[in-house]
mmCIF entry with sequence, helices, sheets and N, C-alpha, C, O atoms, coordinates in Angstrom:
data_MODEL
# 
_entry.id   MODEL 
# 
_entity.id                         1 
_entity.type                       polymer 
_entity.pdbx_number_of_molecules   1 
# 
_entity_poly.entity_id                      1 
_entity_poly.type                           'polypeptide(L)' 
_entity_poly.nstd_linkage                   no 
_entity_poly.nstd_monomer                   no 
_entity_poly.pdbx_seq_one_letter_code       MKKIILECDLCDRGLETENGEESGFYICPECWDDLRKSLQSPFESGESKSGT 
_entity_poly.pdbx_seq_one_letter_code_can   MKKIILECDLCDRGLETENGEESGFYICPECWDDLRKSLQSPFESGESKSGT 
_entity_poly.pdbx_strand_id                 A 
# 
loop_
_entity_poly_seq.entity_id 
_entity_poly_seq.num 
_entity_poly_seq.mon_id 
_entity_poly_seq.hetero 
1 1  MET n 
1 2  LYS n 
1 3  LYS n 
1 4  ILE n 
1 5  ILE n 
1 6  LEU n 
1 7  GLU n 
1 8  CYS n 
1 9  ASP n 
1 10 LEU n 
1 11 CYS n 
1 12 ASP n 
1 13 ARG n 
1 14 GLY n 
1 15 LEU n 
1 16 GLU n 
1 17 THR n 
1 18 GLU n 
1 19 ASN n 
1 20 GLY n 
1 21 GLU n 
1 22 GLU n 
1 23 SER n 
1 24 GLY n 
1 25 PHE n 
1 26 TYR n 
1 27 ILE n 
1 28 CYS n 
1 29 PRO n 
1 30 GLU n 
1 31 CYS n 
1 32 TRP n 
1 33 ASP n 
1 34 ASP n 
1 35 LEU n 
1 36 ARG n 
1 37 LYS n 
1 38 SER n 
1 39 LEU n 
1 40 GLN n 
1 41 SER n 
1 42 PRO n 
1 43 PHE n 
1 44 GLU n 
1 45 SER n 
1 46 GLY n 
1 47 GLU n 
1 48 SER n 
1 49 LYS n 
1 50 SER n 
1 51 GLY n 
1 52 THR n 
# 
_struct_asym.id          A 
_struct_asym.entity_id   1 
# 
loop_
_struct_conf.conf_type_id 
_struct_conf.id 
_struct_conf.pdbx_PDB_helix_id 
_struct_conf.beg_label_comp_id 
_struct_conf.beg_label_asym_id 
_struct_conf.beg_label_seq_id 
_struct_conf.pdbx_beg_PDB_ins_code 
_struct_conf.end_label_comp_id 
_struct_conf.end_label_asym_id 
_struct_conf.end_label_seq_id 
_struct_conf.pdbx_end_PDB_ins_code 
_struct_conf.beg_auth_comp_id 
_struct_conf.beg_auth_asym_id 
_struct_conf.beg_auth_seq_id 
_struct_conf.end_auth_comp_id 
_struct_conf.end_auth_asym_id 
_struct_conf.end_auth_seq_id 
_struct_conf.pdbx_PDB_helix_class 
_struct_conf.details 
_struct_conf.pdbx_PDB_helix_length 
HELX_P HELX_P1 AA1 PRO A 29 ? GLN A 40 ? PRO A 29 GLN A 40 1 ? 12 
HELX_P HELX_P2 AA2 GLU A 47 ? GLY A 51 ? GLU A 47 GLY A 51 5 ? 5  
# 
_struct_conf_type.id          HELX_P 
_struct_conf_type.criteria    ? 
_struct_conf_type.reference   ? 
# 
_struct_sheet.id               AA1 
_struct_sheet.type             ? 
_struct_sheet.number_strands   2 
_struct_sheet.details          ? 
# 
_struct_sheet_order.sheet_id     AA1 
_struct_sheet_order.range_id_1   1 
_struct_sheet_order.range_id_2   2 
_struct_sheet_order.offset       ? 
_struct_sheet_order.sense        anti-parallel 
# 
loop_
_struct_sheet_range.sheet_id 
_struct_sheet_range.id 
_struct_sheet_range.beg_label_comp_id 
_struct_sheet_range.beg_label_asym_id 
_struct_sheet_range.beg_label_seq_id 
_struct_sheet_range.pdbx_beg_PDB_ins_code 
_struct_sheet_range.end_label_comp_id 
_struct_sheet_range.end_label_asym_id 
_struct_sheet_range.end_label_seq_id 
_struct_sheet_range.pdbx_end_PDB_ins_code 
_struct_sheet_range.beg_auth_comp_id 
_struct_sheet_range.beg_auth_asym_id 
_struct_sheet_range.beg_auth_seq_id 
_struct_sheet_range.end_auth_comp_id 
_struct_sheet_range.end_auth_asym_id 
_struct_sheet_range.end_auth_seq_id 
AA1 1 ILE A 4  ? GLU A 7  ? ILE A 4  GLU A 7  
AA1 2 GLY A 14 ? THR A 17 ? GLY A 14 THR A 17 
# 
loop_
_atom_site.group_PDB 
_atom_site.id 
_atom_site.type_symbol 
_atom_site.label_atom_id 
_atom_site.label_alt_id 
_atom_site.label_comp_id 
_atom_site.label_asym_id 
_atom_site.label_entity_id 
_atom_site.label_seq_id 
_atom_site.pdbx_PDB_ins_code 
_atom_site.Cartn_x 
_atom_site.Cartn_y 
_atom_site.Cartn_z 
_atom_site.occupancy 
_atom_site.B_iso_or_equiv 
_atom_site.pdbx_formal_charge 
_atom_site.auth_seq_id 
_atom_site.auth_comp_id 
_atom_site.auth_asym_id 
_atom_site.auth_atom_id 
_atom_site.pdbx_PDB_model_num 
ATOM 1   N N  . MET A 1 1  ? 20.556 11.043 -22.823 1.00 0.00 ? 1  MET A N  1 
ATOM 2   C CA . MET A 1 1  ? 21.969 10.918 -22.456 1.00 0.00 ? 1  MET A CA 1 
ATOM 3   C C  . MET A 1 1  ? 22.125 10.547 -20.985 1.00 0.00 ? 1  MET A C  1 
ATOM 4   O O  . MET A 1 1  ? 21.326 10.949 -20.138 1.00 0.00 ? 1  MET A O  1 
ATOM 5   N N  . LYS A 1 2  ? 23.143 9.793  -20.706 1.00 0.00 ? 2  LYS A N  1 
ATOM 6   C CA . LYS A 1 2  ? 23.418 9.357  -19.346 1.00 0.00 ? 2  LYS A CA 1 
ATOM 7   C C  . LYS A 1 2  ? 23.999 10.505 -18.519 1.00 0.00 ? 2  LYS A C  1 
ATOM 8   O O  . LYS A 1 2  ? 24.898 11.218 -18.963 1.00 0.00 ? 2  LYS A O  1 
ATOM 9   N N  . LYS A 1 3  ? 23.463 10.665 -17.307 1.00 0.00 ? 3  LYS A N  1 
ATOM 10  C CA . LYS A 1 3  ? 23.999 11.712 -16.428 1.00 0.00 ? 3  LYS A CA 1 
ATOM 11  C C  . LYS A 1 3  ? 25.190 11.166 -15.656 1.00 0.00 ? 3  LYS A C  1 
ATOM 12  O O  . LYS A 1 3  ? 25.174 10.038 -15.164 1.00 0.00 ? 3  LYS A O  1 
ATOM 13  N N  . ILE A 1 4  ? 26.205 11.982 -15.564 1.00 0.00 ? 4  ILE A N  1 
ATOM 14  C CA . ILE A 1 4  ? 27.429 11.593 -14.864 1.00 0.00 ? 4  ILE A CA 1 
ATOM 15  C C  . ILE A 1 4  ? 27.693 12.606 -13.753 1.00 0.00 ? 4  ILE A C  1 
ATOM 16  O O  . ILE A 1 4  ? 27.553 13.811 -13.960 1.00 0.00 ? 4  ILE A O  1 
ATOM 17  N N  . ILE A 1 5  ? 28.071 12.121 -12.592 1.00 0.00 ? 5  ILE A N  1 
ATOM 18  C CA . ILE A 1 5  ? 28.463 13.016 -11.504 1.00 0.00 ? 5  ILE A CA 1 
ATOM 19  C C  . ILE A 1 5  ? 29.985 13.120 -11.506 1.00 0.00 ? 5  ILE A C  1 
ATOM 20  O O  . ILE A 1 5  ? 30.691 12.145 -11.250 1.00 0.00 ? 5  ILE A O  1 
ATOM 21  N N  . LEU A 1 6  ? 30.471 14.317 -11.799 1.00 0.00 ? 6  LEU A N  1 
ATOM 22  C CA . LEU A 1 6  ? 31.914 14.554 -11.735 1.00 0.00 ? 6  LEU A CA 1 
ATOM 23  C C  . LEU A 1 6  ? 32.251 15.042 -10.338 1.00 0.00 ? 6  LEU A C  1 
ATOM 24  O O  . LEU A 1 6  ? 31.573 15.922 -9.807  1.00 0.00 ? 6  LEU A O  1 
ATOM 25  N N  . GLU A 1 7  ? 33.282 14.485 -9.743  1.00 0.00 ? 7  GLU A N  1 
ATOM 26  C CA . GLU A 1 7  ? 33.709 14.937 -8.422  1.00 0.00 ? 7  GLU A CA 1 
ATOM 27  C C  . GLU A 1 7  ? 35.024 15.678 -8.555  1.00 0.00 ? 7  GLU A C  1 
ATOM 28  O O  . GLU A 1 7  ? 35.982 15.181 -9.147  1.00 0.00 ? 7  GLU A O  1 
ATOM 29  N N  . CYS A 1 8  ? 35.051 16.880 -7.990  1.00 0.00 ? 8  CYS A N  1 
ATOM 30  C CA . CYS A 1 8  ? 36.261 17.693 -8.035  1.00 0.00 ? 8  CYS A CA 1 
ATOM 31  C C  . CYS A 1 8  ? 37.401 16.969 -7.323  1.00 0.00 ? 8  CYS A C  1 
ATOM 32  O O  . CYS A 1 8  ? 37.221 16.461 -6.216  1.00 0.00 ? 8  CYS A O  1 
ATOM 33  N N  . ASP A 1 9  ? 38.567 16.921 -7.950  1.00 0.00 ? 9  ASP A N  1 
ATOM 34  C CA . ASP A 1 9  ? 39.718 16.238 -7.365  1.00 0.00 ? 9  ASP A CA 1 
ATOM 35  C C  . ASP A 1 9  ? 40.295 17.005 -6.177  1.00 0.00 ? 9  ASP A C  1 
ATOM 36  O O  . ASP A 1 9  ? 41.036 16.443 -5.371  1.00 0.00 ? 9  ASP A O  1 
ATOM 37  N N  . LEU A 1 10 ? 39.956 18.287 -6.072  1.00 0.00 ? 10 LEU A N  1 
ATOM 38  C CA . LEU A 1 10 ? 40.518 19.096 -4.996  1.00 0.00 ? 10 LEU A CA 1 
ATOM 39  C C  . LEU A 1 10 ? 39.586 19.189 -3.792  1.00 0.00 ? 10 LEU A C  1 
ATOM 40  O O  . LEU A 1 10 ? 40.028 19.067 -2.649  1.00 0.00 ? 10 LEU A O  1 
ATOM 41  N N  . CYS A 1 11 ? 38.291 19.408 -4.048  1.00 0.00 ? 11 CYS A N  1 
ATOM 42  C CA . CYS A 1 11 ? 37.387 19.626 -2.910  1.00 0.00 ? 11 CYS A CA 1 
ATOM 43  C C  . CYS A 1 11 ? 36.291 18.568 -2.825  1.00 0.00 ? 11 CYS A C  1 
ATOM 44  O O  . CYS A 1 11 ? 35.473 18.612 -1.907  1.00 0.00 ? 11 CYS A O  1 
ATOM 45  N N  . ASP A 1 12 ? 36.255 17.618 -3.762  1.00 0.00 ? 12 ASP A N  1 
ATOM 46  C CA . ASP A 1 12 ? 35.257 16.542 -3.783  1.00 0.00 ? 12 ASP A CA 1 
ATOM 47  C C  . ASP A 1 12 ? 33.830 17.033 -3.958  1.00 0.00 ? 12 ASP A C  1 
ATOM 48  O O  . ASP A 1 12 ? 32.886 16.315 -3.630  1.00 0.00 ? 12 ASP A O  1 
ATOM 49  N N  . ARG A 1 13 ? 33.660 18.243 -4.470  1.00 0.00 ? 13 ARG A N  1 
ATOM 50  C CA . ARG A 1 13 ? 32.321 18.746 -4.764  1.00 0.00 ? 13 ARG A CA 1 
ATOM 51  C C  . ARG A 1 13 ? 31.808 18.033 -6.017  1.00 0.00 ? 13 ARG A C  1 
ATOM 52  O O  . ARG A 1 13 ? 32.548 17.874 -6.988  1.00 0.00 ? 13 ARG A O  1 
ATOM 53  N N  . GLY A 1 14 ? 30.573 17.615 -5.996  1.00 0.00 ? 14 GLY A N  1 
ATOM 54  C CA . GLY A 1 14 ? 30.027 16.890 -7.141  1.00 0.00 ? 14 GLY A CA 1 
ATOM 55  C C  . GLY A 1 14 ? 29.327 17.818 -8.117  1.00 0.00 ? 14 GLY A C  1 
ATOM 56  O O  . GLY A 1 14 ? 28.631 18.748 -7.710  1.00 0.00 ? 14 GLY A O  1 
ATOM 57  N N  . LEU A 1 15 ? 29.512 17.566 -9.396  1.00 0.00 ? 15 LEU A N  1 
ATOM 58  C CA . LEU A 1 15 ? 28.827 18.345 -10.427 1.00 0.00 ? 15 LEU A CA 1 
ATOM 59  C C  . LEU A 1 15 ? 28.194 17.383 -11.415 1.00 0.00 ? 15 LEU A C  1 
ATOM 60  O O  . LEU A 1 15 ? 28.859 16.504 -11.963 1.00 0.00 ? 15 LEU A O  1 
ATOM 61  N N  . GLU A 1 16 ? 26.884 17.566 -11.638 1.00 0.00 ? 16 GLU A N  1 
ATOM 62  C CA . GLU A 1 16 ? 26.183 16.675 -12.561 1.00 0.00 ? 16 GLU A CA 1 
ATOM 63  C C  . GLU A 1 16 ? 26.316 17.208 -13.976 1.00 0.00 ? 16 GLU A C  1 
ATOM 64  O O  . GLU A 1 16 ? 26.099 18.394 -14.225 1.00 0.00 ? 16 GLU A O  1 
ATOM 65  N N  . THR A 1 17 ? 26.670 16.334 -14.893 1.00 0.00 ? 17 THR A N  1 
ATOM 66  C CA . THR A 1 17 ? 26.832 16.744 -16.282 1.00 0.00 ? 17 THR A CA 1 
ATOM 67  C C  . THR A 1 17 ? 26.191 15.720 -17.204 1.00 0.00 ? 17 THR A C  1 
ATOM 68  O O  . THR A 1 17 ? 25.993 14.565 -16.829 1.00 0.00 ? 17 THR A O  1 
ATOM 69  N N  . GLU A 1 18 ? 25.875 16.154 -18.400 1.00 0.00 ? 18 GLU A N  1 
ATOM 70  C CA . GLU A 1 18 ? 25.267 15.239 -19.362 1.00 0.00 ? 18 GLU A CA 1 
ATOM 71  C C  . GLU A 1 18 ? 26.129 15.066 -20.608 1.00 0.00 ? 18 GLU A C  1 
ATOM 72  O O  . GLU A 1 18 ? 25.740 14.353 -21.533 1.00 0.00 ? 18 GLU A O  1 
ATOM 73  N N  . ASN A 1 19 ? 27.290 15.708 -20.641 1.00 0.00 ? 19 ASN A N  1 
ATOM 74  C CA . ASN A 1 19 ? 28.088 15.623 -21.866 1.00 0.00 ? 19 ASN A CA 1 
ATOM 75  C C  . ASN A 1 19 ? 28.847 14.301 -21.974 1.00 0.00 ? 19 ASN A C  1 
ATOM 76  O O  . ASN A 1 19 ? 29.433 14.005 -23.015 1.00 0.00 ? 19 ASN A O  1 
ATOM 77  N N  . GLY A 1 20 ? 28.838 13.515 -20.917 1.00 0.00 ? 20 GLY A N  1 
ATOM 78  C CA . GLY A 1 20 ? 29.438 12.188 -20.983 1.00 0.00 ? 20 GLY A CA 1 
ATOM 79  C C  . GLY A 1 20 ? 30.945 12.185 -21.030 1.00 0.00 ? 20 GLY A C  1 
ATOM 80  O O  . GLY A 1 20 ? 31.552 11.175 -21.388 1.00 0.00 ? 20 GLY A O  1 
ATOM 81  N N  . GLU A 1 21 ? 31.560 13.295 -20.677 1.00 0.00 ? 21 GLU A N  1 
ATOM 82  C CA . GLU A 1 21 ? 33.015 13.373 -20.733 1.00 0.00 ? 21 GLU A CA 1 
ATOM 83  C C  . GLU A 1 21 ? 33.615 12.969 -19.395 1.00 0.00 ? 21 GLU A C  1 
ATOM 84  O O  . GLU A 1 21 ? 33.538 13.724 -18.426 1.00 0.00 ? 21 GLU A O  1 
ATOM 85  N N  . GLU A 1 22 ? 34.204 11.796 -19.336 1.00 0.00 ? 22 GLU A N  1 
ATOM 86  C CA . GLU A 1 22 ? 34.869 11.360 -18.115 1.00 0.00 ? 22 GLU A CA 1 
ATOM 87  C C  . GLU A 1 22 ? 36.364 11.322 -18.385 1.00 0.00 ? 22 GLU A C  1 
ATOM 88  O O  . GLU A 1 22 ? 36.880 10.346 -18.930 1.00 0.00 ? 22 GLU A O  1 
ATOM 89  N N  . SER A 1 23 ? 37.053 12.381 -18.003 1.00 0.00 ? 23 SER A N  1 
ATOM 90  C CA . SER A 1 23 ? 38.483 12.456 -18.286 1.00 0.00 ? 23 SER A CA 1 
ATOM 91  C C  . SER A 1 23 ? 39.298 11.803 -17.177 1.00 0.00 ? 23 SER A C  1 
ATOM 92  O O  . SER A 1 23 ? 40.484 11.524 -17.358 1.00 0.00 ? 23 SER A O  1 
ATOM 93  N N  . GLY A 1 24 ? 38.666 11.558 -16.029 1.00 0.00 ? 24 GLY A N  1 
ATOM 94  C CA . GLY A 1 24 ? 39.395 11.004 -14.900 1.00 0.00 ? 24 GLY A CA 1 
ATOM 95  C C  . GLY A 1 24 ? 40.026 12.085 -14.043 1.00 0.00 ? 24 GLY A C  1 
ATOM 96  O O  . GLY A 1 24 ? 40.537 11.805 -12.959 1.00 0.00 ? 24 GLY A O  1 
ATOM 97  N N  . PHE A 1 25 ? 39.992 13.317 -14.526 1.00 0.00 ? 25 PHE A N  1 
ATOM 98  C CA . PHE A 1 25 ? 40.537 14.442 -13.760 1.00 0.00 ? 25 PHE A CA 1 
ATOM 99  C C  . PHE A 1 25 ? 39.596 15.615 -13.921 1.00 0.00 ? 25 PHE A C  1 
ATOM 100 O O  . PHE A 1 25 ? 39.361 16.077 -15.037 1.00 0.00 ? 25 PHE A O  1 
ATOM 101 N N  . TYR A 1 26 ? 39.054 16.102 -12.813 1.00 0.00 ? 26 TYR A N  1 
ATOM 102 C CA . TYR A 1 26 ? 38.086 17.189 -12.889 1.00 0.00 ? 26 TYR A CA 1 
ATOM 103 C C  . TYR A 1 26 ? 38.313 18.167 -11.750 1.00 0.00 ? 26 TYR A C  1 
ATOM 104 O O  . TYR A 1 26 ? 38.535 17.762 -10.609 1.00 0.00 ? 26 TYR A O  1 
ATOM 105 N N  . ILE A 1 27 ? 38.257 19.450 -12.062 1.00 0.00 ? 27 ILE A N  1 
ATOM 106 C CA . ILE A 1 27 ? 38.352 20.499 -11.047 1.00 0.00 ? 27 ILE A CA 1 
ATOM 107 C C  . ILE A 1 27 ? 37.160 21.427 -11.231 1.00 0.00 ? 27 ILE A C  1 
ATOM 108 O O  . ILE A 1 27 ? 36.923 21.928 -12.329 1.00 0.00 ? 27 ILE A O  1 
ATOM 109 N N  . CYS A 1 28 ? 36.417 21.654 -10.165 1.00 0.00 ? 28 CYS A N  1 
ATOM 110 C CA . CYS A 1 28 ? 35.219 22.482 -10.262 1.00 0.00 ? 28 CYS A CA 1 
ATOM 111 C C  . CYS A 1 28 ? 35.606 23.948 -10.486 1.00 0.00 ? 28 CYS A C  1 
ATOM 112 O O  . CYS A 1 28 ? 36.732 24.343 -10.182 1.00 0.00 ? 28 CYS A O  1 
ATOM 113 N N  . PRO A 1 29 ? 34.682 24.752 -11.015 1.00 0.00 ? 29 PRO A N  1 
ATOM 114 C CA . PRO A 1 29 ? 34.982 26.160 -11.323 1.00 0.00 ? 29 PRO A CA 1 
ATOM 115 C C  . PRO A 1 29 ? 35.508 26.946 -10.128 1.00 0.00 ? 29 PRO A C  1 
ATOM 116 O O  . PRO A 1 29 ? 36.370 27.810 -10.289 1.00 0.00 ? 29 PRO A O  1 
ATOM 117 N N  . GLU A 1 30 ? 34.998 26.658 -8.927  1.00 0.00 ? 30 GLU A N  1 
ATOM 118 C CA . GLU A 1 30 ? 35.470 27.379 -7.741  1.00 0.00 ? 30 GLU A CA 1 
ATOM 119 C C  . GLU A 1 30 ? 36.954 27.114 -7.497  1.00 0.00 ? 30 GLU A C  1 
ATOM 120 O O  . GLU A 1 30 ? 37.716 28.032 -7.195  1.00 0.00 ? 30 GLU A O  1 
ATOM 121 N N  . CYS A 1 31 ? 37.350 25.859 -7.631  1.00 0.00 ? 31 CYS A N  1 
ATOM 122 C CA . CYS A 1 31 ? 38.762 25.522 -7.429  1.00 0.00 ? 31 CYS A CA 1 
ATOM 123 C C  . CYS A 1 31 ? 39.632 26.078 -8.553  1.00 0.00 ? 31 CYS A C  1 
ATOM 124 O O  . CYS A 1 31 ? 40.775 26.468 -8.316  1.00 0.00 ? 31 CYS A O  1 
ATOM 125 N N  . TRP A 1 32 ? 39.093 26.116 -9.792  1.00 0.00 ? 32 TRP A N  1 
ATOM 126 C CA . TRP A 1 32 ? 39.838 26.705 -10.904 1.00 0.00 ? 32 TRP A CA 1 
ATOM 127 C C  . TRP A 1 32 ? 40.150 28.164 -10.602 1.00 0.00 ? 32 TRP A C  1 
ATOM 128 O O  . TRP A 1 32 ? 41.263 28.631 -10.841 1.00 0.00 ? 32 TRP A O  1 
ATOM 129 N N  . ASP A 1 33 ? 39.142 28.894 -10.067 1.00 0.00 ? 33 ASP A N  1 
ATOM 130 C CA . ASP A 1 33 ? 39.356 30.303 -9.730  1.00 0.00 ? 33 ASP A CA 1 
ATOM 131 C C  . ASP A 1 33 ? 40.454 30.432 -8.683  1.00 0.00 ? 33 ASP A C  1 
ATOM 132 O O  . ASP A 1 33 ? 41.341 31.278 -8.804  1.00 0.00 ? 33 ASP A O  1 
ATOM 133 N N  . ASP A 1 34 ? 40.392 29.584 -7.644  1.00 0.00 ? 34 ASP A N  1 
ATOM 134 C CA . ASP A 1 34 ? 41.410 29.631 -6.594  1.00 0.00 ? 34 ASP A CA 1 
ATOM 135 C C  . ASP A 1 34 ? 42.794 29.322 -7.163  1.00 0.00 ? 34 ASP A C  1 
ATOM 136 O O  . ASP A 1 34 ? 43.777 29.978 -6.819  1.00 0.00 ? 34 ASP A O  1 
ATOM 137 N N  . LEU A 1 35 ? 42.860 28.316 -8.037  1.00 0.00 ? 35 LEU A N  1 
ATOM 138 C CA . LEU A 1 35 ? 44.143 27.961 -8.646  1.00 0.00 ? 35 LEU A CA 1 
ATOM 139 C C  . LEU A 1 35 ? 44.695 29.103 -9.478  1.00 0.00 ? 35 LEU A C  1 
ATOM 140 O O  . LEU A 1 35 ? 45.877 29.435 -9.388  1.00 0.00 ? 35 LEU A O  1 
ATOM 141 N N  . ARG A 1 36 ? 43.822 29.710 -10.299 1.00 0.00 ? 36 ARG A N  1 
ATOM 142 C CA . ARG A 1 36 ? 44.254 30.811 -11.156 1.00 0.00 ? 36 ARG A CA 1 
ATOM 143 C C  . ARG A 1 36 ? 44.777 31.976 -10.328 1.00 0.00 ? 36 ARG A C  1 
ATOM 144 O O  . ARG A 1 36 ? 45.807 32.564 -10.657 1.00 0.00 ? 36 ARG A O  1 
ATOM 145 N N  . LYS A 1 37 ? 44.067 32.311 -9.253  1.00 0.00 ? 37 LYS A N  1 
ATOM 146 C CA . LYS A 1 37 ? 44.498 33.428 -8.403  1.00 0.00 ? 37 LYS A CA 1 
ATOM 147 C C  . LYS A 1 37 ? 45.845 33.124 -7.755  1.00 0.00 ? 37 LYS A C  1 
ATOM 148 O O  . LYS A 1 37 ? 46.718 33.991 -7.696  1.00 0.00 ? 37 LYS A O  1 
ATOM 149 N N  . SER A 1 38 ? 46.015 31.897 -7.270  1.00 0.00 ? 38 SER A N  1 
ATOM 150 C CA . SER A 1 38 ? 47.270 31.563 -6.595  1.00 0.00 ? 38 SER A CA 1 
ATOM 151 C C  . SER A 1 38 ? 48.431 31.480 -7.586  1.00 0.00 ? 38 SER A C  1 
ATOM 152 O O  . SER A 1 38 ? 49.576 31.748 -7.221  1.00 0.00 ? 38 SER A O  1 
ATOM 153 N N  . LEU A 1 39 ? 48.145 31.110 -8.838  1.00 0.00 ? 39 LEU A N  1 
ATOM 154 C CA . LEU A 1 39 ? 49.218 31.059 -9.834  1.00 0.00 ? 39 LEU A CA 1 
ATOM 155 C C  . LEU A 1 39 ? 49.601 32.450 -10.323 1.00 0.00 ? 39 LEU A C  1 
ATOM 156 O O  . LEU A 1 39 ? 50.755 32.689 -10.681 1.00 0.00 ? 39 LEU A O  1 
ATOM 157 N N  . GLN A 1 40 ? 48.641 33.364 -10.341 1.00 0.00 ? 40 GLN A N  1 
ATOM 158 C CA . GLN A 1 40 ? 48.932 34.723 -10.789 1.00 0.00 ? 40 GLN A CA 1 
ATOM 159 C C  . GLN A 1 40 ? 49.776 35.476 -9.765  1.00 0.00 ? 40 GLN A C  1 
ATOM 160 O O  . GLN A 1 40 ? 50.548 36.363 -10.128 1.00 0.00 ? 40 GLN A O  1 
ATOM 161 N N  . SER A 1 41 ? 49.632 35.127 -8.493  1.00 0.00 ? 41 SER A N  1 
ATOM 162 C CA . SER A 1 41 ? 50.387 35.835 -7.460  1.00 0.00 ? 41 SER A CA 1 
ATOM 163 C C  . SER A 1 41 ? 51.039 34.840 -6.498  1.00 0.00 ? 41 SER A C  1 
ATOM 164 O O  . SER A 1 41 ? 50.660 34.771 -5.329  1.00 0.00 ? 41 SER A O  1 
ATOM 165 N N  . PRO A 1 42 ? 52.010 34.074 -6.981  1.00 0.00 ? 42 PRO A N  1 
ATOM 166 C CA . PRO A 1 42 ? 52.603 33.030 -6.142  1.00 0.00 ? 42 PRO A CA 1 
ATOM 167 C C  . PRO A 1 42 ? 53.507 33.563 -5.034  1.00 0.00 ? 42 PRO A C  1 
ATOM 168 O O  . PRO A 1 42 ? 53.772 32.855 -4.063  1.00 0.00 ? 42 PRO A O  1 
ATOM 169 N N  . PHE A 1 43 ? 53.980 34.794 -5.165  1.00 0.00 ? 43 PHE A N  1 
ATOM 170 C CA . PHE A 1 43 ? 54.940 35.298 -4.183  1.00 0.00 ? 43 PHE A CA 1 
ATOM 171 C C  . PHE A 1 43 ? 54.361 36.372 -3.281  1.00 0.00 ? 43 PHE A C  1 
ATOM 172 O O  . PHE A 1 43 ? 55.104 37.048 -2.569  1.00 0.00 ? 43 PHE A O  1 
ATOM 173 N N  . GLU A 1 44 ? 53.045 36.541 -3.300  1.00 0.00 ? 44 GLU A N  1 
ATOM 174 C CA . GLU A 1 44 ? 52.439 37.573 -2.461  1.00 0.00 ? 44 GLU A CA 1 
ATOM 175 C C  . GLU A 1 44 ? 52.226 37.098 -1.029  1.00 0.00 ? 44 GLU A C  1 
ATOM 176 O O  . GLU A 1 44 ? 51.751 37.862 -0.189  1.00 0.00 ? 44 GLU A O  1 
ATOM 177 N N  . SER A 1 45 ? 52.571 35.852 -0.744  1.00 0.00 ? 45 SER A N  1 
ATOM 178 C CA . SER A 1 45 ? 52.333 35.319 0.597   1.00 0.00 ? 45 SER A CA 1 
ATOM 179 C C  . SER A 1 45 ? 53.521 35.570 1.521   1.00 0.00 ? 45 SER A C  1 
ATOM 180 O O  . SER A 1 45 ? 53.647 34.915 2.556   1.00 0.00 ? 45 SER A O  1 
ATOM 181 N N  . GLY A 1 46 ? 54.389 36.508 1.161   1.00 0.00 ? 46 GLY A N  1 
ATOM 182 C CA . GLY A 1 46 ? 55.505 36.863 2.029   1.00 0.00 ? 46 GLY A CA 1 
ATOM 183 C C  . GLY A 1 46 ? 56.816 36.206 1.632   1.00 0.00 ? 46 GLY A C  1 
ATOM 184 O O  . GLY A 1 46 ? 57.851 36.494 2.235   1.00 0.00 ? 46 GLY A O  1 
ATOM 185 N N  . GLU A 1 47 ? 56.798 35.340 0.644   1.00 0.00 ? 47 GLU A N  1 
ATOM 186 C CA . GLU A 1 47 ? 58.024 34.655 0.249   1.00 0.00 ? 47 GLU A CA 1 
ATOM 187 C C  . GLU A 1 47 ? 59.018 35.604 -0.401  1.00 0.00 ? 47 GLU A C  1 
ATOM 188 O O  . GLU A 1 47 ? 60.227 35.388 -0.312  1.00 0.00 ? 47 GLU A O  1 
ATOM 189 N N  . SER A 1 48 ? 58.524 36.655 -1.055  1.00 0.00 ? 48 SER A N  1 
ATOM 190 C CA . SER A 1 48 ? 59.413 37.580 -1.745  1.00 0.00 ? 48 SER A CA 1 
ATOM 191 C C  . SER A 1 48 ? 60.220 38.422 -0.760  1.00 0.00 ? 48 SER A C  1 
ATOM 192 O O  . SER A 1 48 ? 61.229 39.020 -1.133  1.00 0.00 ? 48 SER A O  1 
ATOM 193 N N  . LYS A 1 49 ? 59.778 38.468 0.499   1.00 0.00 ? 49 LYS A N  1 
ATOM 194 C CA . LYS A 1 49 ? 60.481 39.267 1.506   1.00 0.00 ? 49 LYS A CA 1 
ATOM 195 C C  . LYS A 1 49 ? 61.617 38.482 2.157   1.00 0.00 ? 49 LYS A C  1 
ATOM 196 O O  . LYS A 1 49 ? 62.355 39.035 2.973   1.00 0.00 ? 49 LYS A O  1 
ATOM 197 N N  . SER A 1 50 ? 61.767 37.221 1.815   1.00 0.00 ? 50 SER A N  1 
ATOM 198 C CA . SER A 1 50 ? 62.757 36.386 2.486   1.00 0.00 ? 50 SER A CA 1 
ATOM 199 C C  . SER A 1 50 ? 64.184 36.802 2.144   1.00 0.00 ? 50 SER A C  1 
ATOM 200 O O  . SER A 1 50 ? 65.116 36.416 2.849   1.00 0.00 ? 50 SER A O  1 
ATOM 201 N N  . GLY A 1 51 ? 64.376 37.573 1.089   1.00 0.00 ? 51 GLY A N  1 
ATOM 202 C CA . GLY A 1 51 ? 65.717 37.974 0.681   1.00 0.00 ? 51 GLY A CA 1 
ATOM 203 C C  . GLY A 1 51 ? 66.242 39.191 1.407   1.00 0.00 ? 51 GLY A C  1 
ATOM 204 O O  . GLY A 1 51 ? 67.411 39.542 1.247   1.00 0.00 ? 51 GLY A O  1 
ATOM 205 N N  . THR A 1 52 ? 65.418 39.841 2.197   1.00 0.00 ? 52 THR A N  1 
ATOM 206 C CA . THR A 1 52 ? 65.863 41.067 2.878   1.00 0.00 ? 52 THR A CA 1 
ATOM 207 C C  . THR A 1 52 ? 66.524 40.775 4.203   1.00 0.00 ? 52 THR A C  1 
ATOM 208 O O  . THR A 1 52 ? 66.952 41.698 4.896   1.00 0.00 ? 52 THR A O  1 
# 
């Protein structure tokens, strides 16, 4: 099978894969974790205090 280097769209980190899936959009696991954490707590950065 042909090896493909997927580059993360967020951090440009390269990941080598052999499954041949080129979707045109790829996010590495590290960025997925960061995205998930930021989506779970979108208002913990002080925005929720703006109403006081």
